VEXDREN-2710 file (C-alpha; in Angstrom, 1 decimal):
% VEXDREN-2710
k/r/px/py/pz
1/MET/-57.0/18.9/4.6
2/ASN/-55.5/15.5/4.8
3/PRO/-52.0/15.6/6.4
4/ALA/-51.1/12.2/5.0
5/ALA/-51.6/13.5/1.5
6/ASP/-49.3/16.6/2.1
7/PRO/-45.9/15.7/0.6
8/SER/-44.1/18.1/3.0
9/THR/-45.1/16.1/6.1
10/SER/-44.7/12.6/4.8
11/THR/-41.6/10.6/5.6
12/PRO/-39.4/10.0/2.5
13/PRO/-39.2/6.4/1.4
14/TYR/-35.5/6.0/2.1
15/HIS/-36.2/6.9/5.8
16/ARG/-38.9/4.2/6.0
17/ARG/-36.6/1.6/4.6
18/THR/-33.8/2.6/6.9
19/SER/-36.1/2.5/10.0
20/ALA/-37.5/-0.9/8.8
21/ARG/-34.0/-2.3/8.5
22/LEU/-33.0/-0.9/11.9
23/GLY/-36.1/-2.5/13.4
24/THR/-35.3/-5.8/11.7
25/GLY/-31.8/-5.7/13.0
26/VAL/-32.8/-4.9/16.6
27/CYS/-35.4/-7.7/16.6
28/ALA/-32.9/-10.2/15.1
29/LEU/-30.3/-9.2/17.8
30/ILE/-32.8/-9.6/20.6
31/LEU/-34.0/-13.0/19.4
32/THR/-30.4/-14.1/18.8
33/LEU/-29.4/-13.1/22.3
34/GLY/-32.5/-15.0/23.7
35/ALA/-31.5/-18.1/21.6
36/LEU/-28.0/-17.9/22.9
37/VAL/-29.1/-17.8/26.5
38/THR/-31.5/-20.6/26.0
39/ALA/-28.9/-22.7/24.2
40/TYR/-26.4/-22.1/27.0
41/THR/-28.9/-23.2/29.6
42/ALA/-29.8/-26.3/27.6
43/LEU/-26.1/-27.1/27.1
44/THR/-25.6/-26.8/30.8
45/ALA/-28.5/-29.3/31.3
46/TYR/-26.7/-31.7/29.0
47/MET/-23.3/-31.3/30.6
48/VAL/-24.5/-32.2/34.1
49/GLU/-24.0/-35.9/34.7
50/PRO/-24.2/-37.7/38.1
51/ASP/-21.0/-39.2/39.5
52/GLY/-22.8/-42.2/40.8
53/PRO/-26.0/-43.6/42.2
54/TRP/-25.7/-41.3/45.3
55/ASP/-25.5/-38.0/43.3
56/HIS/-29.1/-36.8/43.4
57/GLN/-28.0/-33.2/43.3
58/ALA/-26.6/-33.6/39.8
59/VAL/-29.9/-35.0/38.6
60/THR/-31.8/-32.2/40.2
61/ASN/-29.4/-29.6/38.6
62/ALA/-29.9/-31.1/35.2
63/ARG/-33.7/-31.0/35.6
64/VAL/-33.6/-27.4/36.8
65/ALA/-31.4/-26.3/33.9
66/ALA/-33.6/-28.1/31.4
67/THR/-36.7/-26.5/32.9
68/ILE/-35.2/-23.1/32.7
69/ALA/-34.1/-23.7/29.1
70/LEU/-37.7/-24.7/28.3
71/ALA/-39.0/-21.5/30.0
72/PHE/-36.5/-19.4/28.0
73/SER/-37.5/-21.1/24.8
74/ALA/-41.2/-20.4/25.5
75/VAL/-40.4/-16.7/26.1
76/THR/-38.2/-16.6/23.0
77/ALA/-41.0/-18.3/21.0
78/LEU/-43.5/-15.6/22.1
79/LEU/-41.1/-12.8/21.1
80/THR/-40.5/-14.5/17.8
81/TRP/-44.2/-14.8/17.2
82/ALA/-44.7/-11.1/17.9
83/VAL/-41.8/-10.1/15.6
84/VAL/-42.9/-12.4/12.8
85/LYS/-46.5/-11.2/13.1
86/ALA/-45.3/-7.6/12.7
87/HIS/-43.5/-8.7/9.5
88/TRP/-40.1/-7.6/10.8
89/LEU/-38.6/-11.1/10.4
90/ARG/-39.4/-14.2/8.4
91/ALA/-41.3/-17.2/9.7
92/TRP/-38.2/-19.5/9.7
93/TRP/-37.2/-17.8/13.0
94/HIS/-39.8/-20.0/14.7
95/ALA/-37.5/-23.0/14.1
96/VAL/-34.8/-21.7/16.6
97/PRO/-36.9/-21.7/19.8
98/ALA/-38.8/-24.8/18.7
99/ALA/-35.5/-26.7/18.3
100/LEU/-34.3/-25.5/21.7
101/ALA/-37.6/-26.5/23.3
102/VAL/-37.3/-30.0/21.8
103/ALA/-33.8/-30.3/23.2
104/ALA/-34.9/-29.2/26.7
105/LEU/-37.8/-31.6/26.6
106/LEU/-35.6/-34.5/25.5
107/ARG/-33.3/-33.8/28.4
108/LEU/-36.3/-33.8/30.8
109/THR/-37.7/-37.0/29.5
110/LEU/-35.8/-39.5/27.2
111/LEU/-32.3/-38.3/27.9
112/ALA/-32.6/-37.6/31.6
113/PRO/-29.6/-38.6/33.7
114/ASP/-30.0/-41.9/35.4
115/LEU/-28.9/-42.8/38.9
END
């Protein structure tokens, strides 16, 4: 006997929809928190400016913050890929970590603080 065909053991459709919505909400919350942490770190990298040509510590701090933001965006992108692959969220969620990665890369290269 096939237990999947037995109506008494199958999950009602409204429970499946509720659990799918709950999973989508949890995934969206986790990705949003990851994006907020990444954005905060990238913003910190942009806020650090050297006081003068002697302030090498500020340049180092900006590079470290941008590198950490880039690492966070890579982790968030991997989580986003897994969640989108599981069809819990839509593909546009890839744009968030991609935009944050571009911001971090710009701070490391073209918009790096000068001494």
